[in-house]
MMTF fields as JSON, N, C-alpha, C and O atoms, coordinates in Angstrom:
{
  "mmtfVersion": "1.0.0",
  "mmtfProducer": "UNKNOWN",
  "numBonds": 491,
  "numAtoms": 492,
  "numGroups": 123,
  "numChains": 1,
  "numModels": 1,
  "chainsPerModel": [1],
  "groupsPerChain": [123],
  "chainIdList": ["A"],
  "bondAtomList": [4, 2, 8, 6, 12, 10, 16, 14, 20, 18, 24, 22, 28, 26, 32, 30, 36, 34, 40, 38, 44, 42, 48, 46, 52, 50, 56, 54, 60, 58, 64, 62, 68, 66, 72, 70, 76, 74, 80, 78, 84, 82, 88, 86, 92, 90, 96, 94, 100, 98, 104, 102, 108, 106, 112, 110, 116, 114, 120, 118, 124, 122, 128, 126, 132, 130, 136, 134, 140, 138, 144, 142, 148, 146, 152, 150, 156, 154, 160, 158, 164, 162, 168, 166, 172, 170, 176, 174, 180, 178, 184, 182, 188, 186, 192, 190, 196, 194, 200, 198, 204, 202, 208, 206, 212, 210, 216, 214, 220, 218, 224, 222, 228, 226, 232, 230, 236, 234, 240, 238, 244, 242, 248, 246, 252, 250, 256, 254, 260, 258, 264, 262, 268, 266, 272, 270, 276, 274, 280, 278, 284, 282, 288, 286, 292, 290, 296, 294, 300, 298, 304, 302, 308, 306, 312, 310, 316, 314, 320, 318, 324, 322, 328, 326, 332, 330, 336, 334, 340, 338, 344, 342, 348, 346, 352, 350, 356, 354, 360, 358, 364, 362, 368, 366, 372, 370, 376, 374, 380, 378, 384, 382, 388, 386, 392, 390, 396, 394, 400, 398, 404, 402, 408, 406, 412, 410, 416, 414, 420, 418, 424, 422, 428, 426, 432, 430, 436, 434, 440, 438, 444, 442, 448, 446, 452, 450, 456, 454, 460, 458, 464, 462, 468, 466, 472, 470, 476, 474, 480, 478, 484, 482, 488, 486],
  "bondOrderList": [1, 1, 1, 1, 1, 1, 1, 1, 1, 1, 1, 1, 1, 1, 1, 1, 1, 1, 1, 1, 1, 1, 1, 1, 1, 1, 1, 1, 1, 1, 1, 1, 1, 1, 1, 1, 1, 1, 1, 1, 1, 1, 1, 1, 1, 1, 1, 1, 1, 1, 1, 1, 1, 1, 1, 1, 1, 1, 1, 1, 1, 1, 1, 1, 1, 1, 1, 1, 1, 1, 1, 1, 1, 1, 1, 1, 1, 1, 1, 1, 1, 1, 1, 1, 1, 1, 1, 1, 1, 1, 1, 1, 1, 1, 1, 1, 1, 1, 1, 1, 1, 1, 1, 1, 1, 1, 1, 1, 1, 1, 1, 1, 1, 1, 1, 1, 1, 1, 1, 1, 1, 1],
  "groupList": [{"groupName": "UNK", "atomNameList": ["N", "CA", "C", "O"], "elementList": ["N", "C", "C", "O"], "formalChargeList": [0, 0, 0, 0], "bondAtomList": [1, 0, 2, 1, 3, 2], "bondOrderList": [1, 1, 2], "singleLetterCode": "X", "chemCompType": "L-PEPTIDE LINKING"}],
  "groupTypeList": [0, 0, 0, 0, 0, 0, 0, 0, 0, 0, 0, 0, 0, 0, 0, 0, 0, 0, 0, 0, 0, 0, 0, 0, 0, 0, 0, 0, 0, 0, 0, 0, 0, 0, 0, 0, 0, 0, 0, 0, 0, 0, 0, 0, 0, 0, 0, 0, 0, 0, 0, 0, 0, 0, 0, 0, 0, 0, 0, 0, 0, 0, 0, 0, 0, 0, 0, 0, 0, 0, 0, 0, 0, 0, 0, 0, 0, 0, 0, 0, 0, 0, 0, 0, 0, 0, 0, 0, 0, 0, 0, 0, 0, 0, 0, 0, 0, 0, 0, 0, 0, 0, 0, 0, 0, 0, 0, 0, 0, 0, 0, 0, 0, 0, 0, 0, 0, 0, 0, 0, 0, 0, 0],
  "groupIdList": [1, 2, 3, 4, 5, 6, 7, 8, 9, 10, 11, 12, 13, 14, 15, 16, 17, 18, 19, 20, 21, 22, 23, 24, 25, 26, 27, 28, 29, 30, 31, 32, 33, 34, 35, 36, 37, 38, 39, 40, 41, 42, 43, 44, 45, 46, 47, 48, 49, 50, 51, 52, 53, 54, 55, 56, 57, 58, 59, 60, 61, 62, 63, 64, 65, 66, 67, 68, 69, 70, 71, 72, 73, 74, 75, 76, 77, 78, 79, 80, 81, 82, 83, 84, 85, 86, 87, 88, 89, 90, 91, 92, 93, 94, 95, 96, 97, 98, 99, 100, 101, 102, 103, 104, 105, 106, 107, 108, 109, 110, 111, 112, 113, 114, 115, 116, 117, 118, 119, 120, 121, 122, 123],
  "secStructList": [7, 2, 2, 2, 2, 2, 2, 2, 2, 2, 2, 2, 2, 2, 2, 2, 2, 2, 2, 2, 2, 2, 2, 2, 2, 2, 2, 2, 2, 2, 2, 2, 2, 2, 2, 2, 2, 2, 2, 2, 2, 2, 2, 2, 2, 2, 2, 2, 2, 2, 2, 2, 2, 2, 2, 2, 2, 2, 2, 2, 2, 7, 7, 7, 7, 7, 7, 7, 7, 7, 7, 7, 7, 7, 7, 7, 3, 3, 3, 3, 6, 6, 6, 6, 3, 3, 3, 3, 6, 6, 7, 2, 2, 2, 2, 6, 1, 7, 4, 4, 4, 3, 3, 3, 3, 1, 1, 2, 2, 2, 2, 2, 2, 6, 6, 7, 3, 3, 7, 4, 4, 4, 7],
  "xCoordList": [-10.508, -10.286, -9.79, -8.888, -10.41, -10.034, -8.617, -7.839, -8.315, -6.993, -5.946, -4.856, -6.283, -5.37, -5.099, -3.97, -6.153, -6.018, -5.166, -4.345, -5.394, -4.638, -3.149, -2.325, -2.787, -1.405, -0.796, 0.345, -1.572, -1.059, -0.803, 0.187, -1.686, -1.522, -0.292, 0.456, -0.077, 1.084, 2.39, 3.361, 2.401, 3.589, 3.84, 4.983, 2.78, 2.907, 3.472, 4.337, 2.992, 3.503, 4.981, 5.754, 5.375, 6.775, 7.654, 8.746, 7.162, 7.93, 8.052, 9.119, 6.979, 7.014, 7.964, 8.736, 7.898, 8.774, 10.239, 11.075, 10.56, 11.931, 12.351, 13.493, 11.437, 11.733, 12.048, 12.96, 11.303, 11.542, 12.911, 13.637, 13.28, 14.59, 15.701, 16.71, 15.507, 16.509, 16.65, 17.764, 15.539, 15.57, 16.28, 17.08, 15.984, 16.66, 18.164, 18.944, 18.58, 20.009, 20.674, 21.769, 20.017, 20.548, 20.632, 21.59, 19.625, 19.601, 20.76, 21.422, 21.003, 22.132, 23.465, 24.362, 23.579, 24.806, 25.036, 26.155, 23.98, 24.104, 24.422, 25.187, 23.837, 24.113, 25.578, 26.223, 26.087, 27.501, 28.41, 29.4, 28.061, 28.84, 28.82, 29.841, 27.653, 27.522, 28.365, 28.998, 28.376, 29.178, 30.664, 31.391, 31.123, 32.538, 32.909, 33.967, 32.039, 32.313, 32.352, 33.174, 31.473, 31.45, 32.735, 33.302, 33.196, 34.442, 35.627, 36.492, 35.665, 36.733, 36.708, 37.756, 35.514, 35.358, 35.91, 36.609, 35.597, 36.102, 37.626, 38.294, 38.165, 39.621, 40.301, 41.33, 39.724, 40.308, 40.233, 41.171, 39.145, 39.017, 40.05, 40.634, 40.277, 41.273, 42.67, 43.464, 42.959, 44.263, 44.451, 45.529, 43.401, 43.454, 43.692, 44.453, 43.056, 43.252, 44.705, 45.298, 45.28, 46.687, 47.606, 48.547, 47.35, 48.177, 48.08, 49.084, 46.88, 46.716, 47.46, 48.042, 47.444, 48.172, 49.667, 50.348, 50.185, 51.603, 51.976, 53.008, 51.115, 51.387, 51.415, 52.262, 50.501, 50.486, 51.73, 52.253, 52.212, 53.458, 54.629, 55.47, 54.685, 55.797, 55.768, 56.814, 54.587, 54.52, 54.871, 55.4, 54.587, 54.97, 56.468, 57.045, 57.114, 58.543, 59.365, 60.569, 58.743, 59.471, 59.943, 59.158, 61.215, 61.778, 62.035, 62.477, 61.752, 62.011, 63.368, 63.602, 64.247, 65.599, 65.744, 65.496, 66.143, 66.366, 67.806, 68.392, 68.358, 69.724, 69.726, 69.026, 70.508, 70.683, 71.87, 72.964, 71.64, 72.712, 72.972, 72.092, 74.182, 74.524, 75.39, 76.336, 75.046, 75.791, 76.652, 76.163, 77.928, 78.846, 78.57, 78.352, 78.588, 78.383, 79.593, 80.719, 79.344, 80.448, 81.324, 80.853, 82.593, 83.532, 84.109, 84.284, 84.385, 85.092, 86.477, 86.622, 87.46, 88.836, 89.354, 89.049, 90.151, 90.714, 92.217, 92.867, 92.754, 94.197, 94.783, 94.19, 95.947, 96.661, 97.685, 98.58, 97.548, 98.459, 99.874, 100.844, 99.992, 101.329, 102.092, 103.28, 101.411, 102.119, 101.924, 102.568, 101.035, 100.74, 100.306, 100.741, 99.423, 98.89, 97.388, 96.702, 96.884, 95.459, 94.804, 95.315, 93.657, 92.929, 91.482, 90.981, 90.802, 89.353, 88.768, 89.38, 87.594, 87.0, 86.805, 86.879, 86.558, 86.338, 87.634, 87.584, 88.757, 90.045, 90.317, 90.074, 90.817, 91.101, 92.178, 92.163, 93.107, 94.148, 93.564, 94.032, 92.525, 91.888, 91.177, 91.063, 90.698, 89.995, 90.962, 90.556, 92.234, 93.24, 93.822, 94.551, 93.512, 94.065, 93.404, 92.178, 94.21, 93.686, 92.938, 93.22, 91.979, 91.186, 92.051, 91.788, 93.032, 93.875, 94.691, 95.084, 94.953, 95.748, 94.873, 95.387, 93.558, 92.638, 92.274, 91.97, 92.312, 91.861, 90.905, 91.247, 89.7, 88.698, 88.691, 88.762, 88.604, 88.587, 87.446, 87.1, 86.868, 85.789, 86.302, 85.582, 87.538, 88.128, 89.588, 90.148, 90.2, 91.618, 92.551, 93.733, 92.046, 92.902, 93.62, 94.839, 92.867, 93.453, 94.513, 95.597, 94.232, 95.263, 96.546, 97.643, 96.413, 97.623, 98.416, 99.646, 97.711, 98.433, 99.098, 100.04, 98.615, 99.218, 100.381, 101.07, 100.605, 101.744, 101.38, 102.278, 100.112, 99.712, 100.05, 100.037, 100.36, 100.648, 99.45, 98.728, 99.229, 98.102, 98.377, 99.466, 97.379, 97.431, 97.204, 96.845, 97.396, 97.16, 95.687, 95.359, 94.788, 93.344, 92.964, 91.894, 93.776, 93.516, 94.163, 93.866, 95.036, 95.769, 95.062, 95.551],
  "yCoordList": [-224.607, -223.197, -222.706, -221.875, -223.248, -222.893, -223.376, -222.707, -224.534, -225.09, -224.23, -224.018, -223.74, -222.911, -221.6, -221.108, -221.042, -219.801, -220.035, -219.204, -221.201, -221.546, -221.652, -221.213, -222.197, -222.349, -220.959, -220.694, -220.084, -218.736, -217.954, -217.231, -218.105, -217.42, -217.961, -217.194, -219.258, -219.871, -219.371, -219.098, -219.253, -218.728, -217.272, -216.882, -216.477, -215.073, -214.98, -214.145, -215.824, -215.821, -216.223, -215.66, -217.185, -217.604, -216.458, -216.239, -215.72, -214.573, -213.484, -212.896, -213.225, -212.208, -212.646, -211.842, -213.946, -214.466, -214.318, -213.951, -214.604, -214.465, -212.995, -212.683, -212.092, -210.658, -210.19, -209.389, -210.683, -210.328, -210.839, -210.128, -212.05, -212.614, -211.766, -211.482, -211.364, -210.534, -209.157, -208.661, -208.555, -207.246, -207.357, -206.493, -208.428, -208.628, -208.812, -208.299, -209.538, -209.742, -208.404, -208.112, -207.598, -206.279, -205.369, -204.611, -205.446, -204.642, -205.016, -204.14, -206.322, -206.77, -206.294, -205.884, -206.356, -205.915, -204.413, -203.997, -203.619, -202.181, -201.888, -200.971, -202.664, -202.467, -202.786, -202.085, -203.854, -204.193, -203.07, -202.711, -202.532, -201.449, -200.202, -199.539, -199.9, -198.743, -198.957, -198.022, -200.177, -200.474, -200.308, -199.721, -200.823, -200.664, -199.195, -198.762, -198.43, -196.997, -196.272, -195.38, -196.655, -196.054, -196.377, -195.511, -197.638, -198.034, -197.269, -196.8, -197.142, -196.385, -194.922, -194.318, -194.36, -192.976, -192.785, -191.808, -193.715, -193.634, -193.736, -193.002, -194.66, -194.837, -193.573, -193.15, -192.974, -191.749, -190.59, -189.798, -190.48, -189.425, -189.608, -188.631, -190.847, -191.115, -190.752, -190.159, -191.107, -190.793, -189.282, -188.761, -188.585, -187.135, -186.478, -185.515, -186.985, -186.453, -186.63, -185.717, -187.814, -188.046, -187.103, -186.56, -186.901, -185.998, -184.561, -183.851, -184.134, -182.772, -182.612, -181.559, -183.643, -183.585, -183.461, -182.678, -184.23, -184.149, -182.764, -182.206, -182.217, -180.897, -179.831, -178.939, -179.917, -178.922, -179.054, -178.052, -180.292, -180.492, -179.867, -179.208, -180.072, -179.53, -178.012, -177.371, -177.431, -175.97, -175.385, -174.276, -176.11, -175.628, -175.729, -174.934, -176.698, -176.888, -175.994, -175.841, -175.409, -174.594, -173.311, -172.597, -173.028, -171.804, -170.844, -171.237, -169.601, -168.587, -167.977, -167.457, -168.051, -167.536, -166.312, -166.363, -165.232, -164.017, -163.581, -163.752, -163.027, -162.526, -161.091, -160.72, -160.311, -158.939, -158.924, -159.373, -158.412, -158.297, -156.819, -156.06, -156.437, -155.032, -154.925, -155.686, -153.991, -153.757, -152.525, -151.46, -152.698, -151.58, -150.502, -150.778, -149.28, -148.162, -148.054, -148.366, -147.618, -147.461, -146.311, -145.212, -146.602, -145.592, -144.832, -145.354, -143.614, -142.797, -142.527, -142.165, -142.704, -142.505, -141.214, -140.87, -140.505, -139.231, -139.404, -139.85, -139.048, -139.128, -137.728, -136.836, -137.567, -136.296, -136.462, -137.303, -135.645, -135.747, -135.328, -135.852, -134.387, -133.892, -134.886, -135.113, -135.495, -136.423, -137.882, -138.769, -138.149, -139.51, -140.406, -141.552, -139.851, -140.586, -140.766, -139.856, -141.944, -142.253, -142.259, -142.87, -141.569, -141.438, -141.874, -141.895, -142.23, -142.403, -141.002, -140.094, -140.811, -139.474, -138.819, -137.595, -139.611, -139.059, -138.774, -138.241, -139.111, -138.896, -137.387, -136.639, -136.924, -135.489, -134.989, -133.822, -135.855, -135.435, -135.237, -134.391, -136.035, -135.902, -134.564, -134.008, -134.048, -132.763, -131.602, -130.508, -131.837, -130.779, -130.713, -129.774, -131.696, -131.719, -130.62, -130.506, -129.813, -128.72, -129.293, -130.401, -128.517, -128.963, -129.268, -130.234, -128.493, -128.689, -129.98, -130.536, -130.464, -131.691, -132.921, -134.026, -132.723, -133.805, -134.689, -134.197, -136.01, -136.993, -137.95, -138.494, -138.158, -139.026, -140.395, -140.503, -141.439, -142.812, -143.581, -143.305, -144.54, -145.363, -146.682, -147.365, -147.042, -148.262, -148.001, -146.976, -148.939, -148.788, -149.332, -148.99, -150.148, -150.863, -149.903, -149.965, -149.038, -148.139, -147.2, -147.085, -146.519, -145.617, -146.341, -145.814, -147.563, -148.293, -148.704, -148.734, -149.017, -149.374, -148.137, -148.267, -146.951, -145.701, -145.242, -144.281, -145.926, -145.589, -144.856, -144.435, -144.685, -144.031, -144.926, -146.152, -144.284, -145.016, -144.855, -143.863, -145.81, -145.788, -144.898, -144.916, -144.128, -143.329, -144.249, -145.409, -143.785, -144.592, -144.968, -145.984, -144.14, -144.448, -145.685, -146.244, -146.13, -147.332, -148.579, -149.686, -148.422, -149.583, -150.232, -151.218],
  "zCoordList": [182.869, 182.863, 184.229, 184.334, 185.243, 186.59, 186.888, 187.568, 186.369, 186.577, 185.89, 186.421, 184.711, 183.94, 184.685, 184.704, 185.299, 186.042, 187.291, 187.677, 187.908, 189.098, 188.766, 189.568, 187.658, 187.215, 186.966, 187.346, 186.325, 186.047, 187.345, 187.455, 188.303, 189.595, 190.312, 190.918, 190.25, 190.898, 190.27, 190.975, 188.929, 188.24, 188.656, 188.894, 188.743, 189.138, 190.553, 190.82, 191.456, 192.824, 192.863, 193.638, 192.037, 191.983, 191.505, 192.03, 190.491, 189.973, 191.04, 191.215, 191.735, 192.796, 193.901, 194.424, 194.256, 195.296, 194.887, 195.712, 193.605, 193.105, 193.121, 193.458, 192.759, 192.791, 194.215, 194.419, 195.186, 196.593, 197.02, 197.714, 196.626, 196.964, 196.341, 196.987, 195.078, 194.389, 195.063, 195.233, 195.437, 196.102, 197.449, 197.807, 198.196, 199.488, 199.317, 200.119, 198.284, 198.023, 197.677, 198.159, 196.849, 196.498, 197.713, 197.863, 198.584, 199.798, 200.721, 201.276, 200.884, 201.714, 201.139, 201.875, 199.804, 199.156, 199.427, 199.728, 199.318, 199.566, 201.034, 201.334, 201.941, 203.364, 203.683, 204.463, 203.067, 203.254, 202.732, 203.37, 201.576, 200.985, 201.882, 202.062, 202.434, 203.336, 204.59, 205.079, 205.11, 206.302, 206.008, 206.809, 204.86, 204.491, 204.326, 204.784, 203.673, 203.5, 204.842, 205.047, 205.742, 207.08, 207.84, 208.506, 207.737, 208.395, 207.811, 208.551, 206.478, 205.833, 206.271, 206.498, 206.387, 206.814, 208.225, 208.493, 209.125, 210.495, 210.525, 211.253, 209.722, 209.679, 209.145, 209.672, 208.102, 207.542, 208.529, 208.622, 209.254, 210.265, 211.376, 211.846, 211.795, 212.832, 212.33, 213.061, 211.093, 210.498, 210.373, 210.656, 209.949, 209.828, 211.184, 211.283, 212.209, 213.558, 213.997, 214.571, 213.724, 214.081, 213.32, 213.899, 212.028, 211.231, 211.726, 211.782, 212.082, 212.608, 213.925, 214.186, 214.751, 216.025, 215.768, 216.43, 214.81, 214.457, 213.947, 214.32, 213.085, 212.518, 213.61, 213.583, 214.566, 215.633, 216.506, 216.992, 216.713, 217.463, 216.73, 217.34, 215.422, 214.64, 214.62, 214.718, 214.493, 214.467, 215.823, 215.898, 216.89, 218.215, 218.414, 219.154, 217.763, 217.926, 217.003, 217.209, 216.002, 215.039, 215.701, 216.325, 215.561, 216.091, 214.941, 213.861, 215.196, 214.186, 214.496, 215.587, 213.523, 213.693, 212.801, 211.596, 213.412, 212.631, 212.815, 213.884, 211.775, 211.821, 211.353, 210.411, 212.013, 211.56, 210.621, 210.962, 209.464, 208.49, 208.289, 207.882, 208.58, 208.376, 207.135, 206.934, 206.346, 205.115, 205.343, 205.718, 205.112, 205.314, 204.275, 203.096, 204.752, 203.833, 202.911, 203.3, 201.715, 200.775, 201.246, 201.537, 201.309, 201.781, 200.599, 199.498, 200.882, 199.899, 200.475, 201.642, 199.655, 200.087, 199.481, 198.339, 200.281, 199.839, 199.743, 200.688, 198.601, 198.397, 198.266, 197.66, 198.845, 198.718, 197.604, 197.692, 196.546, 195.396, 195.77, 195.225, 196.695, 197.041, 197.911, 197.686, 198.923, 199.819, 199.399, 199.958, 198.409, 197.938, 199.1, 199.213, 199.976, 201.121, 200.927, 200.463, 201.286, 201.145, 202.514, 203.453, 202.628, 203.888, 203.678, 202.554, 204.811, 204.802, 204.844, 205.408, 204.255, 204.155, 205.528, 205.637, 206.574, 207.914, 208.684, 209.792, 208.126, 208.781, 208.919, 207.972, 210.082, 210.254, 209.293, 208.902, 208.911, 207.972, 206.568, 205.806, 206.232, 204.914, 204.797, 203.704, 205.924, 205.904, 205.717, 205.324, 205.997, 205.846, 204.433, 204.115, 203.581, 202.219, 201.396, 201.38, 200.712, 199.89, 198.691, 198.236, 198.191, 197.039, 195.822, 195.106, 195.592, 194.398, 194.497, 193.472, 195.717, 195.917, 196.198, 196.371, 196.241, 196.643, 195.447, 194.36, 195.675, 194.684, 195.404, 196.453, 194.84, 195.462, 194.792, 193.568, 195.619, 195.123, 195.793, 196.941, 195.079, 195.627, 196.199, 196.927, 195.875, 196.434, 196.754, 196.365, 197.467, 197.825, 196.748, 196.72, 195.891, 194.935, 193.986, 193.83, 193.37, 192.36, 192.946, 192.375, 194.076, 194.594, 195.0, 194.809, 195.567, 195.95, 194.716, 194.743, 193.642, 192.409, 191.789, 191.008, 192.133, 191.63, 192.508, 192.167, 193.644, 194.498, 195.774, 196.503, 196.073, 197.326, 198.507, 198.398, 199.658, 200.891, 201.825, 201.729, 202.721, 203.625, 204.821, 205.396, 205.18, 206.408, 207.593, 207.392, 208.817, 210.007, 210.145, 210.757, 209.569, 209.669, 208.875, 209.115, 207.957, 207.155, 207.716, 207.266, 208.687, 209.219, 210.341, 210.892]
}
């Protein structure tokens, strides 16, 4: 009976010993994994730092270019029906044209096709 108990205790100790070996192997595996993750983390942080440095260099080198764009105001042209002459609205001769002889145009194309001649203010 004592021998039987001794055998059972020995088997239990062997199982416990195997469990300890298995736990130690799992622990080493987890430690290796943690080390690899830590190394990857350091490498990614270094890469991120380099990228941020590059970005700050590029933003410092970026020049802002602005252009002024002026849009010409739409001109109104005044034609004299009696003399068949075309003037810009601000021309002093256009101001002398009587209302009954005045013709207003938004472009030069139509009056020239109708036979109007250009005043000196258009040349």
